[in-house]
N, C-alpha and C positions, 0 to 999 in steps of 0.2 A: 080745029078746035083750039081756042085760046088756052094758055096755061098760066099759072100764077105760082110763084114760089116765094115763101116768106120764112124768115127765121124769127121765131118768137120764143120768149122766155115765160114759162108759166108763173102766174102769181097766185099764191094760195091754192095751188094744184088746179088752176083753171087757165085756159087759153082762150083768148078772144081774137077773132080774125074779122076784119071788115072786108066785105066782098064788094068789088067795084060793080057799078050798075050794069056794065056789059056782060057780067057773069050771072045776072039775076035769073036767067031762064034755065040754067043748068042745075043738075043734081051733082053733088060732089062726093068723092071718096077721099077721105083724109087718111094719110099715112104718116105716122109720127116716127121720125128717125132722130134719135138723140145724137147730139154733136158732142163728142168726147174730145176735149183738148188734150193732146199728147204733149206733155212738157218735155222738151229736149233738155238733157242734162247740160248745165252751163259749164263750159270748159274753164279750168283754172289756169290762167295765164301767169300766175305768180312766179313760176319758174323761168319765164321769159322776160320778166320785167328787169330793166336795168338802164344804165346810162353809159353812153359811149364818151370816151375822152378823145377829142380830136385835136392834134397839135398842128396839123397842116392847114393849108388853104383849101377849103371845100370846093370853091368854084374852079380852081386850077385842077384839082383832082377829077372833078366832074368832066371838065373839058378834055382832060387826058384820056379818060375812059371812053368818052364819046368819039374821040379821034381814032381810037383803036378799031372802030367799026369801019 
């Protein structure tokens, strides 16, 4: 048996669903499951924000660290 899943938003407390022709011979059971968006708390990165002051040559330091491997 074919199935169809749609996410719809009610307008004025009504939902309209267009049924494809291949579903025309069936009787349907409609189950409404509300989708609740759980908002994740946004992390505050302000304590990690900053700027590094680098006095050396970044490329030389990167090569030195890579050569340690």
